[in-house]
mmCIF entry with sequence, helices, sheets and N, C-alpha, C, O atoms, coordinates in Angstrom:
data_MODEL
# 
_entry.id   MODEL 
# 
_entity.id                         1 
_entity.type                       polymer 
_entity.pdbx_number_of_molecules   1 
# 
_entity_poly.entity_id                      1 
_entity_poly.type                           'polypeptide(L)' 
_entity_poly.nstd_linkage                   no 
_entity_poly.nstd_monomer                   no 
_entity_poly.pdbx_seq_one_letter_code       
;(UNK)(UNK)(UNK)(UNK)(UNK)(UNK)(UNK)(UNK)(UNK)(UNK)(UNK)(UNK)(UNK)(UNK)(UNK)(UNK)
(UNK)(UNK)(UNK)(UNK)(UNK)(UNK)(UNK)(UNK)(UNK)(UNK)(UNK)(UNK)(UNK)(UNK)(UNK)(UNK)
(UNK)(UNK)(UNK)(UNK)(UNK)(UNK)(UNK)(UNK)(UNK)(UNK)(UNK)(UNK)(UNK)(UNK)(UNK)(UNK)
(UNK)(UNK)(UNK)(UNK)(UNK)(UNK)(UNK)
;
_entity_poly.pdbx_seq_one_letter_code_can   XXXXXXXXXXXXXXXXXXXXXXXXXXXXXXXXXXXXXXXXXXXXXXXXXXXXXXX 
_entity_poly.pdbx_strand_id                 A 
# 
loop_
_entity_poly_seq.entity_id 
_entity_poly_seq.num 
_entity_poly_seq.mon_id 
_entity_poly_seq.hetero 
1 1  UNK n 
1 2  UNK n 
1 3  UNK n 
1 4  UNK n 
1 5  UNK n 
1 6  UNK n 
1 7  UNK n 
1 8  UNK n 
1 9  UNK n 
1 10 UNK n 
1 11 UNK n 
1 12 UNK n 
1 13 UNK n 
1 14 UNK n 
1 15 UNK n 
1 16 UNK n 
1 17 UNK n 
1 18 UNK n 
1 19 UNK n 
1 20 UNK n 
1 21 UNK n 
1 22 UNK n 
1 23 UNK n 
1 24 UNK n 
1 25 UNK n 
1 26 UNK n 
1 27 UNK n 
1 28 UNK n 
1 29 UNK n 
1 30 UNK n 
1 31 UNK n 
1 32 UNK n 
1 33 UNK n 
1 34 UNK n 
1 35 UNK n 
1 36 UNK n 
1 37 UNK n 
1 38 UNK n 
1 39 UNK n 
1 40 UNK n 
1 41 UNK n 
1 42 UNK n 
1 43 UNK n 
1 44 UNK n 
1 45 UNK n 
1 46 UNK n 
1 47 UNK n 
1 48 UNK n 
1 49 UNK n 
1 50 UNK n 
1 51 UNK n 
1 52 UNK n 
1 53 UNK n 
1 54 UNK n 
1 55 UNK n 
# 
_struct_asym.id          A 
_struct_asym.entity_id   1 
# 
loop_
_struct_conf.conf_type_id 
_struct_conf.id 
_struct_conf.pdbx_PDB_helix_id 
_struct_conf.beg_label_comp_id 
_struct_conf.beg_label_asym_id 
_struct_conf.beg_label_seq_id 
_struct_conf.pdbx_beg_PDB_ins_code 
_struct_conf.end_label_comp_id 
_struct_conf.end_label_asym_id 
_struct_conf.end_label_seq_id 
_struct_conf.pdbx_end_PDB_ins_code 
_struct_conf.beg_auth_comp_id 
_struct_conf.beg_auth_asym_id 
_struct_conf.beg_auth_seq_id 
_struct_conf.end_auth_comp_id 
_struct_conf.end_auth_asym_id 
_struct_conf.end_auth_seq_id 
_struct_conf.pdbx_PDB_helix_class 
_struct_conf.details 
_struct_conf.pdbx_PDB_helix_length 
HELX_P HELX_P1 AA1 UNK A 2  ? UNK A 23 ? UNK A 2  UNK A 23 1 ? 22 
HELX_P HELX_P2 AA2 UNK A 29 ? UNK A 47 ? UNK A 29 UNK A 47 1 ? 19 
# 
_struct_conf_type.id          HELX_P 
_struct_conf_type.criteria    ? 
_struct_conf_type.reference   ? 
# 
loop_
_atom_site.group_PDB 
_atom_site.id 
_atom_site.type_symbol 
_atom_site.label_atom_id 
_atom_site.label_alt_id 
_atom_site.label_comp_id 
_atom_site.label_asym_id 
_atom_site.label_entity_id 
_atom_site.label_seq_id 
_atom_site.pdbx_PDB_ins_code 
_atom_site.Cartn_x 
_atom_site.Cartn_y 
_atom_site.Cartn_z 
_atom_site.occupancy 
_atom_site.B_iso_or_equiv 
_atom_site.pdbx_formal_charge 
_atom_site.auth_seq_id 
_atom_site.auth_comp_id 
_atom_site.auth_asym_id 
_atom_site.auth_atom_id 
_atom_site.pdbx_PDB_model_num 
ATOM 1   N N  . UNK A 1 1  ? -1.347  -25.397 -10.254 1.00 0.00 ? 1  UNK A N  1 
ATOM 2   C CA . UNK A 1 1  ? -1.336  -25.087 -8.841  1.00 0.00 ? 1  UNK A CA 1 
ATOM 3   C C  . UNK A 1 1  ? -1.321  -23.577 -8.607  1.00 0.00 ? 1  UNK A C  1 
ATOM 4   O O  . UNK A 1 1  ? -1.832  -23.108 -7.591  1.00 0.00 ? 1  UNK A O  1 
ATOM 5   N N  . UNK A 1 2  ? -0.741  -22.811 -9.534  1.00 0.00 ? 2  UNK A N  1 
ATOM 6   C CA . UNK A 1 2  ? -0.673  -21.363 -9.382  1.00 0.00 ? 2  UNK A CA 1 
ATOM 7   C C  . UNK A 1 2  ? -2.035  -20.699 -9.415  1.00 0.00 ? 2  UNK A C  1 
ATOM 8   O O  . UNK A 1 2  ? -2.258  -19.690 -8.746  1.00 0.00 ? 2  UNK A O  1 
ATOM 9   N N  . UNK A 1 3  ? -2.958  -21.270 -10.202 1.00 0.00 ? 3  UNK A N  1 
ATOM 10  C CA . UNK A 1 3  ? -4.300  -20.715 -10.300 1.00 0.00 ? 3  UNK A CA 1 
ATOM 11  C C  . UNK A 1 3  ? -5.018  -20.803 -8.952  1.00 0.00 ? 3  UNK A C  1 
ATOM 12  O O  . UNK A 1 3  ? -5.693  -19.856 -8.546  1.00 0.00 ? 3  UNK A O  1 
ATOM 13  N N  . UNK A 1 4  ? -4.877  -21.919 -8.268  1.00 0.00 ? 4  UNK A N  1 
ATOM 14  C CA . UNK A 1 4  ? -5.541  -22.094 -6.978  1.00 0.00 ? 4  UNK A CA 1 
ATOM 15  C C  . UNK A 1 4  ? -4.930  -21.196 -5.911  1.00 0.00 ? 4  UNK A C  1 
ATOM 16  O O  . UNK A 1 4  ? -5.647  -20.649 -5.073  1.00 0.00 ? 4  UNK A O  1 
ATOM 17  N N  . UNK A 1 5  ? -3.625  -21.042 -5.938  1.00 0.00 ? 5  UNK A N  1 
ATOM 18  C CA . UNK A 1 5  ? -2.949  -20.192 -4.958  1.00 0.00 ? 5  UNK A CA 1 
ATOM 19  C C  . UNK A 1 5  ? -3.368  -18.736 -5.158  1.00 0.00 ? 5  UNK A C  1 
ATOM 20  O O  . UNK A 1 5  ? -3.649  -18.032 -4.188  1.00 0.00 ? 5  UNK A O  1 
ATOM 21  N N  . UNK A 1 6  ? -3.411  -18.285 -6.409  1.00 0.00 ? 6  UNK A N  1 
ATOM 22  C CA . UNK A 1 6  ? -3.832  -16.919 -6.700  1.00 0.00 ? 6  UNK A CA 1 
ATOM 23  C C  . UNK A 1 6  ? -5.285  -16.673 -6.336  1.00 0.00 ? 6  UNK A C  1 
ATOM 24  O O  . UNK A 1 6  ? -5.632  -15.619 -5.802  1.00 0.00 ? 6  UNK A O  1 
ATOM 25  N N  . UNK A 1 7  ? -6.124  -17.641 -6.625  1.00 0.00 ? 7  UNK A N  1 
ATOM 26  C CA . UNK A 1 7  ? -7.542  -17.510 -6.299  1.00 0.00 ? 7  UNK A CA 1 
ATOM 27  C C  . UNK A 1 7  ? -7.747  -17.473 -4.790  1.00 0.00 ? 7  UNK A C  1 
ATOM 28  O O  . UNK A 1 7  ? -8.547  -16.684 -4.289  1.00 0.00 ? 7  UNK A O  1 
ATOM 29  N N  . UNK A 1 8  ? -7.034  -18.315 -4.073  1.00 0.00 ? 8  UNK A N  1 
ATOM 30  C CA . UNK A 1 8  ? -7.151  -18.341 -2.617  1.00 0.00 ? 8  UNK A CA 1 
ATOM 31  C C  . UNK A 1 8  ? -6.724  -17.003 -2.021  1.00 0.00 ? 8  UNK A C  1 
ATOM 32  O O  . UNK A 1 8  ? -7.390  -16.483 -1.126  1.00 0.00 ? 8  UNK A O  1 
ATOM 33  N N  . UNK A 1 9  ? -5.628  -16.448 -2.506  1.00 0.00 ? 9  UNK A N  1 
ATOM 34  C CA . UNK A 1 9  ? -5.139  -15.162 -2.003  1.00 0.00 ? 9  UNK A CA 1 
ATOM 35  C C  . UNK A 1 9  ? -6.151  -14.057 -2.293  1.00 0.00 ? 9  UNK A C  1 
ATOM 36  O O  . UNK A 1 9  ? -6.412  -13.216 -1.432  1.00 0.00 ? 9  UNK A O  1 
ATOM 37  N N  . UNK A 1 10 ? -6.716  -14.052 -3.484  1.00 0.00 ? 10 UNK A N  1 
ATOM 38  C CA . UNK A 1 10 ? -7.704  -13.042 -3.855  1.00 0.00 ? 10 UNK A CA 1 
ATOM 39  C C  . UNK A 1 10 ? -8.950  -13.144 -2.978  1.00 0.00 ? 10 UNK A C  1 
ATOM 40  O O  . UNK A 1 10 ? -9.438  -12.130 -2.478  1.00 0.00 ? 10 UNK A O  1 
ATOM 41  N N  . UNK A 1 11 ? -9.462  -14.347 -2.790  1.00 0.00 ? 11 UNK A N  1 
ATOM 42  C CA . UNK A 1 11 ? -10.668 -14.544 -1.985  1.00 0.00 ? 11 UNK A CA 1 
ATOM 43  C C  . UNK A 1 11 ? -10.408 -14.183 -0.522  1.00 0.00 ? 11 UNK A C  1 
ATOM 44  O O  . UNK A 1 11 ? -11.260 -13.574 0.126   1.00 0.00 ? 11 UNK A O  1 
ATOM 45  N N  . UNK A 1 12 ? -9.257  -14.549 -0.007  1.00 0.00 ? 12 UNK A N  1 
ATOM 46  C CA . UNK A 1 12 ? -8.914  -14.200 1.376   1.00 0.00 ? 12 UNK A CA 1 
ATOM 47  C C  . UNK A 1 12 ? -8.820  -12.682 1.542   1.00 0.00 ? 12 UNK A C  1 
ATOM 48  O O  . UNK A 1 12 ? -9.334  -12.137 2.518   1.00 0.00 ? 12 UNK A O  1 
ATOM 49  N N  . UNK A 1 13 ? -8.175  -12.001 0.608   1.00 0.00 ? 13 UNK A N  1 
ATOM 50  C CA . UNK A 1 13 ? -8.071  -10.544 0.664   1.00 0.00 ? 13 UNK A CA 1 
ATOM 51  C C  . UNK A 1 13 ? -9.418  -9.864  0.544   1.00 0.00 ? 13 UNK A C  1 
ATOM 52  O O  . UNK A 1 13 ? -9.687  -8.885  1.241   1.00 0.00 ? 13 UNK A O  1 
ATOM 53  N N  . UNK A 1 14 ? -10.270 -10.376 -0.337  1.00 0.00 ? 14 UNK A N  1 
ATOM 54  C CA . UNK A 1 14 ? -11.600 -9.817  -0.500  1.00 0.00 ? 14 UNK A CA 1 
ATOM 55  C C  . UNK A 1 14 ? -12.419 -10.002 0.781   1.00 0.00 ? 14 UNK A C  1 
ATOM 56  O O  . UNK A 1 14 ? -13.122 -9.085  1.206   1.00 0.00 ? 14 UNK A O  1 
ATOM 57  N N  . UNK A 1 15 ? -12.330 -11.172 1.389   1.00 0.00 ? 15 UNK A N  1 
ATOM 58  C CA . UNK A 1 15 ? -13.056 -11.416 2.644   1.00 0.00 ? 15 UNK A CA 1 
ATOM 59  C C  . UNK A 1 15 ? -12.586 -10.500 3.765   1.00 0.00 ? 15 UNK A C  1 
ATOM 60  O O  . UNK A 1 15 ? -13.401 -9.978  4.526   1.00 0.00 ? 15 UNK A O  1 
ATOM 61  N N  . UNK A 1 16 ? -11.290 -10.305 3.867   1.00 0.00 ? 16 UNK A N  1 
ATOM 62  C CA . UNK A 1 16 ? -10.756 -9.385  4.894   1.00 0.00 ? 16 UNK A CA 1 
ATOM 63  C C  . UNK A 1 16 ? -11.209 -7.957  4.621   1.00 0.00 ? 16 UNK A C  1 
ATOM 64  O O  . UNK A 1 16 ? -11.544 -7.224  5.552   1.00 0.00 ? 16 UNK A O  1 
ATOM 65  N N  . UNK A 1 17 ? -11.222 -7.559  3.360   1.00 0.00 ? 17 UNK A N  1 
ATOM 66  C CA . UNK A 1 17 ? -11.669 -6.212  3.001   1.00 0.00 ? 17 UNK A CA 1 
ATOM 67  C C  . UNK A 1 17 ? -13.125 -5.974  3.338   1.00 0.00 ? 17 UNK A C  1 
ATOM 68  O O  . UNK A 1 17 ? -13.482 -4.905  3.834   1.00 0.00 ? 17 UNK A O  1 
ATOM 69  N N  . UNK A 1 18 ? -13.965 -6.952  3.077   1.00 0.00 ? 18 UNK A N  1 
ATOM 70  C CA . UNK A 1 18 ? -15.386 -6.835  3.400   1.00 0.00 ? 18 UNK A CA 1 
ATOM 71  C C  . UNK A 1 18 ? -15.574 -6.737  4.908   1.00 0.00 ? 18 UNK A C  1 
ATOM 72  O O  . UNK A 1 18 ? -16.374 -5.928  5.379   1.00 0.00 ? 18 UNK A O  1 
ATOM 73  N N  . UNK A 1 19 ? -14.855 -7.542  5.665   1.00 0.00 ? 19 UNK A N  1 
ATOM 74  C CA . UNK A 1 19 ? -14.953 -7.512  7.127   1.00 0.00 ? 19 UNK A CA 1 
ATOM 75  C C  . UNK A 1 19 ? -14.559 -6.147  7.672   1.00 0.00 ? 19 UNK A C  1 
ATOM 76  O O  . UNK A 1 19 ? -15.254 -5.583  8.518   1.00 0.00 ? 19 UNK A O  1 
ATOM 77  N N  . UNK A 1 20 ? -13.438 -5.619  7.184   1.00 0.00 ? 20 UNK A N  1 
ATOM 78  C CA . UNK A 1 20 ? -12.955 -4.317  7.662   1.00 0.00 ? 20 UNK A CA 1 
ATOM 79  C C  . UNK A 1 20 ? -13.941 -3.214  7.289   1.00 0.00 ? 20 UNK A C  1 
ATOM 80  O O  . UNK A 1 20 ? -14.219 -2.340  8.109   1.00 0.00 ? 20 UNK A O  1 
ATOM 81  N N  . UNK A 1 21 ? -14.473 -3.237  6.070   1.00 0.00 ? 21 UNK A N  1 
ATOM 82  C CA . UNK A 1 21 ? -15.404 -2.203  5.624   1.00 0.00 ? 21 UNK A CA 1 
ATOM 83  C C  . UNK A 1 21 ? -16.697 -2.211  6.439   1.00 0.00 ? 21 UNK A C  1 
ATOM 84  O O  . UNK A 1 21 ? -17.292 -1.157  6.665   1.00 0.00 ? 21 UNK A O  1 
ATOM 85  N N  . UNK A 1 22 ? -17.135 -3.389  6.880   1.00 0.00 ? 22 UNK A N  1 
ATOM 86  C CA . UNK A 1 22 ? -18.377 -3.465  7.644   1.00 0.00 ? 22 UNK A CA 1 
ATOM 87  C C  . UNK A 1 22 ? -18.193 -3.097  9.108   1.00 0.00 ? 22 UNK A C  1 
ATOM 88  O O  . UNK A 1 22 ? -19.115 -2.564  9.726   1.00 0.00 ? 22 UNK A O  1 
ATOM 89  N N  . UNK A 1 23 ? -17.022 -3.370  9.678   1.00 0.00 ? 23 UNK A N  1 
ATOM 90  C CA . UNK A 1 23 ? -16.859 -3.221  11.120  1.00 0.00 ? 23 UNK A CA 1 
ATOM 91  C C  . UNK A 1 23 ? -16.041 -2.014  11.552  1.00 0.00 ? 23 UNK A C  1 
ATOM 92  O O  . UNK A 1 23 ? -15.982 -1.717  12.745  1.00 0.00 ? 23 UNK A O  1 
ATOM 93  N N  . UNK A 1 24 ? -15.415 -1.315  10.626  1.00 0.00 ? 24 UNK A N  1 
ATOM 94  C CA . UNK A 1 24 ? -14.589 -0.166  10.980  1.00 0.00 ? 24 UNK A CA 1 
ATOM 95  C C  . UNK A 1 24 ? -14.967 1.015   10.109  1.00 0.00 ? 24 UNK A C  1 
ATOM 96  O O  . UNK A 1 24 ? -15.565 0.855   9.044   1.00 0.00 ? 24 UNK A O  1 
ATOM 97  N N  . UNK A 1 25 ? -14.610 2.203   10.576  1.00 0.00 ? 25 UNK A N  1 
ATOM 98  C CA . UNK A 1 25 ? -14.900 3.426   9.828   1.00 0.00 ? 25 UNK A CA 1 
ATOM 99  C C  . UNK A 1 25 ? -13.806 3.641   8.788   1.00 0.00 ? 25 UNK A C  1 
ATOM 100 O O  . UNK A 1 25 ? -12.743 4.182   9.095   1.00 0.00 ? 25 UNK A O  1 
ATOM 101 N N  . UNK A 1 26 ? -14.069 3.221   7.576   1.00 0.00 ? 26 UNK A N  1 
ATOM 102 C CA . UNK A 1 26 ? -13.109 3.335   6.482   1.00 0.00 ? 26 UNK A CA 1 
ATOM 103 C C  . UNK A 1 26 ? -13.438 4.604   5.699   1.00 0.00 ? 26 UNK A C  1 
ATOM 104 O O  . UNK A 1 26 ? -14.599 4.814   5.347   1.00 0.00 ? 26 UNK A O  1 
ATOM 105 N N  . UNK A 1 27 ? -12.440 5.467   5.413   1.00 0.00 ? 27 UNK A N  1 
ATOM 106 C CA . UNK A 1 27 ? -12.737 6.699   4.676   1.00 0.00 ? 27 UNK A CA 1 
ATOM 107 C C  . UNK A 1 27 ? -13.143 6.407   3.235   1.00 0.00 ? 27 UNK A C  1 
ATOM 108 O O  . UNK A 1 27 ? -12.761 5.390   2.655   1.00 0.00 ? 27 UNK A O  1 
ATOM 109 N N  . UNK A 1 28 ? -13.921 7.316   2.678   1.00 0.00 ? 28 UNK A N  1 
ATOM 110 C CA . UNK A 1 28 ? -14.378 7.180   1.301   1.00 0.00 ? 28 UNK A CA 1 
ATOM 111 C C  . UNK A 1 28 ? -13.222 7.531   0.365   1.00 0.00 ? 28 UNK A C  1 
ATOM 112 O O  . UNK A 1 28 ? -12.749 8.667   0.358   1.00 0.00 ? 28 UNK A O  1 
ATOM 113 N N  . UNK A 1 29 ? -12.775 6.575   -0.409  1.00 0.00 ? 29 UNK A N  1 
ATOM 114 C CA . UNK A 1 29 ? -11.605 6.753   -1.261  1.00 0.00 ? 29 UNK A CA 1 
ATOM 115 C C  . UNK A 1 29 ? -11.887 7.761   -2.372  1.00 0.00 ? 29 UNK A C  1 
ATOM 116 O O  . UNK A 1 29 ? -10.992 8.510   -2.765  1.00 0.00 ? 29 UNK A O  1 
ATOM 117 N N  . UNK A 1 30 ? -13.094 7.789   -2.874  1.00 0.00 ? 30 UNK A N  1 
ATOM 118 C CA . UNK A 1 30 ? -13.426 8.713   -3.956  1.00 0.00 ? 30 UNK A CA 1 
ATOM 119 C C  . UNK A 1 30 ? -13.318 10.161  -3.484  1.00 0.00 ? 30 UNK A C  1 
ATOM 120 O O  . UNK A 1 30 ? -12.829 11.015  -4.223  1.00 0.00 ? 30 UNK A O  1 
ATOM 121 N N  . UNK A 1 31 ? -13.768 10.447  -2.265  1.00 0.00 ? 31 UNK A N  1 
ATOM 122 C CA . UNK A 1 31 ? -13.646 11.799  -1.724  1.00 0.00 ? 31 UNK A CA 1 
ATOM 123 C C  . UNK A 1 31 ? -12.183 12.175  -1.517  1.00 0.00 ? 31 UNK A C  1 
ATOM 124 O O  . UNK A 1 31 ? -11.779 13.296  -1.824  1.00 0.00 ? 31 UNK A O  1 
ATOM 125 N N  . UNK A 1 32 ? -11.393 11.242  -0.999  1.00 0.00 ? 32 UNK A N  1 
ATOM 126 C CA . UNK A 1 32 ? -9.966  11.510  -0.810  1.00 0.00 ? 32 UNK A CA 1 
ATOM 127 C C  . UNK A 1 32 ? -9.283  11.788  -2.140  1.00 0.00 ? 32 UNK A C  1 
ATOM 128 O O  . UNK A 1 32 ? -8.469  12.707  -2.243  1.00 0.00 ? 32 UNK A O  1 
ATOM 129 N N  . UNK A 1 33 ? -9.610  10.997  -3.162  1.00 0.00 ? 33 UNK A N  1 
ATOM 130 C CA . UNK A 1 33 ? -9.016  11.194  -4.484  1.00 0.00 ? 33 UNK A CA 1 
ATOM 131 C C  . UNK A 1 33 ? -9.377  12.571  -5.041  1.00 0.00 ? 33 UNK A C  1 
ATOM 132 O O  . UNK A 1 33 ? -8.514  13.277  -5.564  1.00 0.00 ? 33 UNK A O  1 
ATOM 133 N N  . UNK A 1 34 ? -10.640 12.949  -4.930  1.00 0.00 ? 34 UNK A N  1 
ATOM 134 C CA . UNK A 1 34 ? -11.064 14.254  -5.448  1.00 0.00 ? 34 UNK A CA 1 
ATOM 135 C C  . UNK A 1 34 ? -10.370 15.395  -4.711  1.00 0.00 ? 34 UNK A C  1 
ATOM 136 O O  . UNK A 1 34 ? -9.970  16.380  -5.332  1.00 0.00 ? 34 UNK A O  1 
ATOM 137 N N  . UNK A 1 35 ? -10.224 15.271  -3.400  1.00 0.00 ? 35 UNK A N  1 
ATOM 138 C CA . UNK A 1 35 ? -9.560  16.312  -2.615  1.00 0.00 ? 35 UNK A CA 1 
ATOM 139 C C  . UNK A 1 35 ? -8.097  16.446  -3.016  1.00 0.00 ? 35 UNK A C  1 
ATOM 140 O O  . UNK A 1 35 ? -7.624  17.557  -3.253  1.00 0.00 ? 35 UNK A O  1 
ATOM 141 N N  . UNK A 1 36 ? -7.376  15.335  -3.095  1.00 0.00 ? 36 UNK A N  1 
ATOM 142 C CA . UNK A 1 36 ? -5.963  15.395  -3.455  1.00 0.00 ? 36 UNK A CA 1 
ATOM 143 C C  . UNK A 1 36 ? -5.778  15.829  -4.903  1.00 0.00 ? 36 UNK A C  1 
ATOM 144 O O  . UNK A 1 36 ? -4.790  16.490  -5.222  1.00 0.00 ? 36 UNK A O  1 
ATOM 145 N N  . UNK A 1 37 ? -6.701  15.475  -5.778  1.00 0.00 ? 37 UNK A N  1 
ATOM 146 C CA . UNK A 1 37 ? -6.631  15.918  -7.169  1.00 0.00 ? 37 UNK A CA 1 
ATOM 147 C C  . UNK A 1 37 ? -6.797  17.431  -7.255  1.00 0.00 ? 37 UNK A C  1 
ATOM 148 O O  . UNK A 1 37 ? -6.081  18.093  -8.006  1.00 0.00 ? 37 UNK A O  1 
ATOM 149 N N  . UNK A 1 38 ? -7.733  17.978  -6.492  1.00 0.00 ? 38 UNK A N  1 
ATOM 150 C CA . UNK A 1 38 ? -7.941  19.426  -6.468  1.00 0.00 ? 38 UNK A CA 1 
ATOM 151 C C  . UNK A 1 38 ? -6.710  20.145  -5.932  1.00 0.00 ? 38 UNK A C  1 
ATOM 152 O O  . UNK A 1 38 ? -6.293  21.161  -6.489  1.00 0.00 ? 38 UNK A O  1 
ATOM 153 N N  . UNK A 1 39 ? -6.125  19.625  -4.854  1.00 0.00 ? 39 UNK A N  1 
ATOM 154 C CA . UNK A 1 39 ? -4.930  20.238  -4.274  1.00 0.00 ? 39 UNK A CA 1 
ATOM 155 C C  . UNK A 1 39 ? -3.769  20.191  -5.268  1.00 0.00 ? 39 UNK A C  1 
ATOM 156 O O  . UNK A 1 39 ? -3.031  21.168  -5.396  1.00 0.00 ? 39 UNK A O  1 
ATOM 157 N N  . UNK A 1 40 ? -3.601  19.078  -5.965  1.00 0.00 ? 40 UNK A N  1 
ATOM 158 C CA . UNK A 1 40 ? -2.518  18.951  -6.948  1.00 0.00 ? 40 UNK A CA 1 
ATOM 159 C C  . UNK A 1 40 ? -2.709  19.946  -8.092  1.00 0.00 ? 40 UNK A C  1 
ATOM 160 O O  . UNK A 1 40 ? -1.739  20.559  -8.539  1.00 0.00 ? 40 UNK A O  1 
ATOM 161 N N  . UNK A 1 41 ? -3.934  20.114  -8.570  1.00 0.00 ? 41 UNK A N  1 
ATOM 162 C CA . UNK A 1 41 ? -4.193  21.070  -9.639  1.00 0.00 ? 41 UNK A CA 1 
ATOM 163 C C  . UNK A 1 41 ? -3.915  22.491  -9.172  1.00 0.00 ? 41 UNK A C  1 
ATOM 164 O O  . UNK A 1 41 ? -3.348  23.285  -9.922  1.00 0.00 ? 41 UNK A O  1 
ATOM 165 N N  . UNK A 1 42 ? -4.298  22.819  -7.963  1.00 0.00 ? 42 UNK A N  1 
ATOM 166 C CA . UNK A 1 42 ? -4.044  24.155  -7.410  1.00 0.00 ? 42 UNK A CA 1 
ATOM 167 C C  . UNK A 1 42 ? -2.552  24.426  -7.302  1.00 0.00 ? 42 UNK A C  1 
ATOM 168 O O  . UNK A 1 42 ? -2.079  25.497  -7.684  1.00 0.00 ? 42 UNK A O  1 
ATOM 169 N N  . UNK A 1 43 ? -1.810  23.451  -6.780  1.00 0.00 ? 43 UNK A N  1 
ATOM 170 C CA . UNK A 1 43 ? -0.363  23.635  -6.644  1.00 0.00 ? 43 UNK A CA 1 
ATOM 171 C C  . UNK A 1 43 ? 0.311   23.767  -8.007  1.00 0.00 ? 43 UNK A C  1 
ATOM 172 O O  . UNK A 1 43 ? 1.246   24.552  -8.166  1.00 0.00 ? 43 UNK A O  1 
ATOM 173 N N  . UNK A 1 44 ? -0.158  23.004  -8.982  1.00 0.00 ? 44 UNK A N  1 
ATOM 174 C CA . UNK A 1 44 ? 0.435   23.089  -10.315 1.00 0.00 ? 44 UNK A CA 1 
ATOM 175 C C  . UNK A 1 44 ? 0.201   24.464  -10.928 1.00 0.00 ? 44 UNK A C  1 
ATOM 176 O O  . UNK A 1 44 ? 1.116   25.043  -11.513 1.00 0.00 ? 44 UNK A O  1 
ATOM 177 N N  . UNK A 1 45 ? -1.007  24.987  -10.802 1.00 0.00 ? 45 UNK A N  1 
ATOM 178 C CA . UNK A 1 45 ? -1.304  26.311  -11.355 1.00 0.00 ? 45 UNK A CA 1 
ATOM 179 C C  . UNK A 1 45 ? -0.543  27.410  -10.614 1.00 0.00 ? 45 UNK A C  1 
ATOM 180 O O  . UNK A 1 45 ? -0.105  28.384  -11.226 1.00 0.00 ? 45 UNK A O  1 
ATOM 181 N N  . UNK A 1 46 ? -0.387  27.255  -9.312  1.00 0.00 ? 46 UNK A N  1 
ATOM 182 C CA . UNK A 1 46 ? 0.261   28.279  -8.509  1.00 0.00 ? 46 UNK A CA 1 
ATOM 183 C C  . UNK A 1 46 ? 1.763   28.340  -8.756  1.00 0.00 ? 46 UNK A C  1 
ATOM 184 O O  . UNK A 1 46 ? 2.316   29.433  -8.879  1.00 0.00 ? 46 UNK A O  1 
ATOM 185 N N  . UNK A 1 47 ? 2.425   27.217  -8.831  1.00 0.00 ? 47 UNK A N  1 
ATOM 186 C CA . UNK A 1 47 ? 3.880   27.190  -8.882  1.00 0.00 ? 47 UNK A CA 1 
ATOM 187 C C  . UNK A 1 47 ? 4.456   26.869  -10.259 1.00 0.00 ? 47 UNK A C  1 
ATOM 188 O O  . UNK A 1 47 ? 5.650   26.595  -10.373 1.00 0.00 ? 47 UNK A O  1 
ATOM 189 N N  . UNK A 1 48 ? 3.647   26.897  -11.283 1.00 0.00 ? 48 UNK A N  1 
ATOM 190 C CA . UNK A 1 48 ? 4.129   26.619  -12.634 1.00 0.00 ? 48 UNK A CA 1 
ATOM 191 C C  . UNK A 1 48 ? 4.989   27.782  -13.124 1.00 0.00 ? 48 UNK A C  1 
ATOM 192 O O  . UNK A 1 48 ? 4.690   28.944  -12.849 1.00 0.00 ? 48 UNK A O  1 
ATOM 193 N N  . UNK A 1 49 ? 6.056   27.461  -13.849 1.00 0.00 ? 49 UNK A N  1 
ATOM 194 C CA . UNK A 1 49 ? 6.891   28.493  -14.429 1.00 0.00 ? 49 UNK A CA 1 
ATOM 195 C C  . UNK A 1 49 ? 6.107   29.230  -15.506 1.00 0.00 ? 49 UNK A C  1 
ATOM 196 O O  . UNK A 1 49 ? 5.323   28.624  -16.237 1.00 0.00 ? 49 UNK A O  1 
ATOM 197 N N  . UNK A 1 50 ? 6.320   30.537  -15.601 1.00 0.00 ? 50 UNK A N  1 
ATOM 198 C CA . UNK A 1 50 ? 5.612   31.266  -16.663 1.00 0.00 ? 50 UNK A CA 1 
ATOM 199 C C  . UNK A 1 50 ? 6.126   30.844  -18.033 1.00 0.00 ? 50 UNK A C  1 
ATOM 200 O O  . UNK A 1 50 ? 7.306   30.534  -18.197 1.00 0.00 ? 50 UNK A O  1 
ATOM 201 N N  . UNK A 1 51 ? 5.236   30.837  -19.006 1.00 0.00 ? 51 UNK A N  1 
ATOM 202 C CA . UNK A 1 51 ? 5.623   30.460  -20.355 1.00 0.00 ? 51 UNK A CA 1 
ATOM 203 C C  . UNK A 1 51 ? 6.448   31.563  -20.990 1.00 0.00 ? 51 UNK A C  1 
ATOM 204 O O  . UNK A 1 51 ? 6.250   32.746  -20.712 1.00 0.00 ? 51 UNK A O  1 
ATOM 205 N N  . UNK A 1 52 ? 7.385   31.156  -21.855 1.00 0.00 ? 52 UNK A N  1 
ATOM 206 C CA . UNK A 1 52 ? 8.220   32.142  -22.536 1.00 0.00 ? 52 UNK A CA 1 
ATOM 207 C C  . UNK A 1 52 ? 7.385   32.865  -23.592 1.00 0.00 ? 52 UNK A C  1 
ATOM 208 O O  . UNK A 1 52 ? 6.631   32.254  -24.349 1.00 0.00 ? 52 UNK A O  1 
ATOM 209 N N  . UNK A 1 53 ? 7.545   34.166  -23.613 1.00 0.00 ? 53 UNK A N  1 
ATOM 210 C CA . UNK A 1 53 ? 6.838   34.959  -24.631 1.00 0.00 ? 53 UNK A CA 1 
ATOM 211 C C  . UNK A 1 53 ? 7.747   35.127  -25.826 1.00 0.00 ? 53 UNK A C  1 
ATOM 212 O O  . UNK A 1 53 ? 8.876   35.599  -25.692 1.00 0.00 ? 53 UNK A O  1 
ATOM 213 N N  . UNK A 1 54 ? 7.267   34.747  -26.986 1.00 0.00 ? 54 UNK A N  1 
ATOM 214 C CA . UNK A 1 54 ? 8.042   34.900  -28.206 1.00 0.00 ? 54 UNK A CA 1 
ATOM 215 C C  . UNK A 1 54 ? 7.565   36.130  -28.961 1.00 0.00 ? 54 UNK A C  1 
ATOM 216 O O  . UNK A 1 54 ? 6.362   36.365  -29.073 1.00 0.00 ? 54 UNK A O  1 
ATOM 217 N N  . UNK A 1 55 ? 8.495   36.907  -29.473 1.00 0.00 ? 55 UNK A N  1 
ATOM 218 C CA . UNK A 1 55 ? 8.141   38.124  -30.194 1.00 0.00 ? 55 UNK A CA 1 
ATOM 219 C C  . UNK A 1 55 ? 7.995   37.873  -31.663 1.00 0.00 ? 55 UNK A C  1 
ATOM 220 O O  . UNK A 1 55 ? 7.698   38.797  -32.420 1.00 0.00 ? 55 UNK A O  1 
# 
């Protein structure tokens, strides 16, 4: 019975996702990921502690 319940939930979620993507302006996730990845890399480089210099 668990297989049918899981399959039904997956199919229902997929159908809702397709409906929303076709009828509403959904942002491009890949562009958002690239933007936030770039910002995270910039912040890491900017605020990273300097490495200890060994003599």
